[in-house]
C-alpha positions in Angstrom: -14.3 72.4 48.4 -17.0 70.7 50.5 -19.7 71.3 47.9 -17.6 69.6 45.2 -17.0 66.6 47.5 -20.8 66.4 48.1 -21.3 66.5 44.3 -18.8 63.8 43.8 -20.5 61.6 46.4 -24.0 62.4 44.9 -22.8 61.5 41.4 -21.2 58.3 42.7 -24.5 57.4 44.3 -26.5 58.1 41.1 -24.1 56.0 39.2 -24.5 53.1 41.6 -28.3 53.5 41.5 -28.2 53.2 37.7 -25.8 50.3 37.8 -23.1 52.3 36.0 -19.8 50.4 36.4 -17.4 53.3 36.4 -14.6 54.2 38.8 -14.8 57.0 41.4 -12.7 59.1 39.1 -15.6 59.3 36.7 -17.5 61.2 39.4 -14.6 63.6 39.8 -14.5 64.2 36.1 -18.2 64.8 35.9 -17.9 67.5 38.6 -14.9 69.2 37.0 -16.3 69.2 33.4 -19.8 70.0 34.6 -18.6 73.0 36.6 -16.5 74.3 33.7 -19.3 74.0 31.2 -21.6 76.1 33.3 -19.3 79.0 33.0 -19.8 79.2 29.2 -22.1 82.2 28.5 -24.1 80.5 25.8 -26.9 78.9 27.9 -29.0 79.7 31.0 -27.3 78.0 33.9 -25.6 75.6 31.5 -29.0 73.9 30.7 -28.3 71.3 28.0 -24.6 71.9 28.0 -24.0 70.3 31.3 -26.1 67.3 30.4 -24.2 66.9 27.1 -20.9 67.1 29.0 -22.1 64.4 31.4 -23.0 62.2 28.4 -19.6 62.8 26.8 -17.7 62.0 30.0 -19.7 58.9 30.7 -19.3 57.7 27.1 -15.5 57.7 27.6 -16.1 55.2 30.5 -18.1 52.9 28.2 -21.5 53.9 29.4 -24.4 53.6 26.9 -25.9 56.8 25.7 -29.4 56.2 27.1 -28.0 55.4 30.5 -25.7 58.5 30.4 -28.7 60.7 29.5 -30.7 59.2 32.3 -27.8 60.0 34.7 -27.7 63.6 33.4 -31.4 64.1 33.8 -31.4 62.7 37.3 -28.5 64.9 38.3 -30.3 68.0 36.9 -33.5 67.1 38.7 -31.7 66.7 42.0 -30.0 70.0 41.6 -33.3 71.7 41.0 -34.9 69.9 43.9 -32.2 70.9 46.4 -32.2 74.5 45.1 -36.0 74.6 45.5 -35.8 73.2 49.0 -33.2 75.8 50.0 -35.3 78.6 48.5 -38.4 77.5 50.3 -36.5 77.3 53.5 -35.2 80.8 53.2 -38.6 82.1 52.1 -40.2 80.6 55.2 -37.4 82.0 57.4 -37.9 85.5 56.0 -41.7 85.3 56.4 -41.3 84.3 60.0 -38.9 87.2 60.7 -41.3 89.6 59.0 -44.2 88.5 61.3 -42.2 89.2 64.4 -41.6 92.8 63.4 -45.3 93.6 63.1 
């Protein structure tokens, strides 16, 4: 529940940064549709599907296709960056624990 709220806030921030004039409910729909599309077993981690879903949802709110694609790419890059940061943190934590055992 908290993760979805953070996603909604992040998507709202990306929309504001790109000057996308859409209501907060657009962020909610982006999270709902994006989360559902990832569950389809036809792509690795929903790559491409999720971005397409974002474009379709944003198009229903009157956003231009190029702006919607930009939103989708920024959202994907942020997801990868946060995952990478968490992975590096856990790797460092495990390496530090391993040194103490020696």
